[in-house]
GUKOLMAR-15859 format. One record per residue (C-alpha): residue number from 1; residue in one letter; chain; x, y, z. Coordinates in steps of 0.001 Angstrom, whole numbers, plus 524288, in hexadecimal, padded with zeros to 5 digits. Example, Ala and Ser with C-alpha at 12.3 -4.5 7.8 and 13.67 -1.06 7.14 Angstrom:
# GUKOLMAR-15859
n, res, chain, xx, yy, zz
1, A, A, 8300C, 7EE6C, 81E78
2, S, A, 83566, 7FBDC, 81BE4
END
This chain:
# GUKOLMAR-15859
n, res, chain, xx, yy, zz
1, M, A, 80000, 80000, 80000
2, A, A, 80507, 80D82, 7FCB6
3, R, A, 8095B, 816D9, 80726
4, R, A, 80025, 82201, 80994
5, S, A, 802BC, 82FF6, 80D0B
6, S, A, 7F787, 83629, 81426
7, I, A, 7F22C, 8437C, 81117
8, G, A, 7E835, 846B6, 81B7A
9, A, A, 7DCDE, 83D3F, 81AA5
10, F, A, 7E108, 83868, 80D3D
11, S, A, 7EC12, 82F76, 80961
12, L, A, 7F264, 82E89, 7FC1B
13, P, A, 7FB6D, 823C1, 7F753
14, S, A, 80988, 827C7, 7F72C
15, P, A, 81162, 82560, 7EAC0
16, P, A, 8166C, 8176E, 7E961
17, G, A, 8246C, 81510, 7ED0C
18, C, A, 82E9B, 80EA9, 7E48D
19, L, A, 82B3B, 80053, 7E22E
20, S, A, 834C2, 7F5BE, 7DE5A
21, P, A, 8338E, 7EF8B, 7D0DA
22, S, A, 830AB, 7E235, 7D6BB
23, R, A, 8254B, 7E7DB, 7DE7E
24, L, A, 81FD3, 7EE5E, 7D24D
25, A, A, 8217A, 7E199, 7CABC
26, D, A, 81A02, 7DA67, 7D581
27, E, A, 80EFD, 7E45A, 7D4D3
28, I, A, 80E3B, 7E333, 7C602
29, E, A, 80E21, 7D461, 7C720
30, G, A, 802EC, 7D539, 7D0E0
31, Y, A, 7FB54, 7DE0E, 7C7A7
32, A, A, 7FDE3, 7D484, 7BC8C
33, R, A, 7F886, 7C935, 7C4B2
34, A, A, 7EC61, 7D10A, 7C7FF
35, S, A, 7EABF, 7D48E, 7B9AE
36, W, A, 7EBD5, 7C644, 7B571
37, F, A, 7E217, 7C22D, 7BFDE
38, L, A, 7D842, 7CC8B, 7BBC6
39, S, A, 7DA20, 7C93E, 7AD61
40, G, A, 7D799, 7BAEA, 7B066
41, A, A, 7CB72, 7BE5F, 7B817
42, V, A, 7C633, 7C695, 7ACCB
43, F, A, 7C91A, 7BBCB, 7A2F1
44, A, A, 7C2BA, 7B16E, 7AB91
45, S, A, 7B69F, 7B9CB, 7AD7C
46, L, A, 7B598, 7BC2C, 79ECD
47, M, A, 7B662, 7AD8D, 79C3E
48, A, A, 7AC15, 7AB22, 7A6AA
49, M, A, 7A328, 7B573, 7A0A9
50, M, A, 7A4A0, 7AF67, 7932A
51, W, A, 7A19A, 7A1E4, 79866
52, L, A, 795F7, 7A6AA, 7A068
53, S, A, 79088, 7AE3C, 794C6
54, Y, A, 79172, 7A21B, 78C54
55, A, A, 78B1B, 799B7, 796E2
56, C, A, 78011, 7A370, 798FA
57, L, A, 77D2F, 7A462, 78A78
58, K, A, 77D2C, 79591, 78919
59, R, A, 7743A, 7938C, 794DC
60, A, A, 76ABC, 79E75, 7919E
61, D, A, 75DF2, 79915, 78C94
62, V, A, 758FB, 7A53E, 785E8
63, I, A, 74DEC, 7A60E, 77C1A
64, P, A, 74E36, 7B346, 77553
65, Y, A, 74152, 7BA92, 77490
66, V, A, 73D5B, 7C6BF, 76D26
67, A, A, 733D4, 7D09A, 772B6
68, D, A, 728EC, 7D0E4, 76890
69, G, A, 71F1A, 7D8BA, 77059
70, G, A, 718AC, 7CCB0, 77649
71, V, A, 71907, 7C86C, 7845F
72, F, A, 723BA, 7BE44, 78312
73, G, A, 72A9B, 7C1BE, 77669
74, C, A, 72E65, 7B8C0, 76B70
75, E, A, 73926, 7AE7F, 76B74
76, V, A, 74419, 7B132, 761D7
77, K, A, 745B2, 7A657, 757F4
78, I, A, 753B8, 7A3EA, 753E9
79, V, A, 754CC, 7A37D, 74527
80, P, A, 760BB, 79CA8, 73F61
81, P, A, 768F8, 7A51A, 7366E
82, P, A, 7671C, 7A2D2, 727EA
83, S, A, 77106, 79A35, 7214E
84, L, A, 77A7C, 7A13D, 7185B
85, G, A, 77A7D, 7970A, 70D85
86, R, A, 76C28, 797A2, 70951
87, P, A, 765CB, 7A3AC, 70371
88, Q, A, 75982, 7A803, 70A81
89, S, A, 74CE3, 7AA8B, 7035C
END
């Protein structure tokens, strides 16, 4: 913890002293470890979100409806796309 010089009821941090290169290298190494840990946590949460999204979409039993002005609406019928080989009349 940094030394503090007091000014009345307030205290401000005093400027840091001279640190040895090995101490600075240890601090940078600690920051690198924290960065790797946080990066791993973000990557793991992204993978979990992708997997959960896929699982939710697969498990959802949804029948799409269109509001047609009636009480319950009208079920949407899925029409297959036309084939590209045959001309349509």
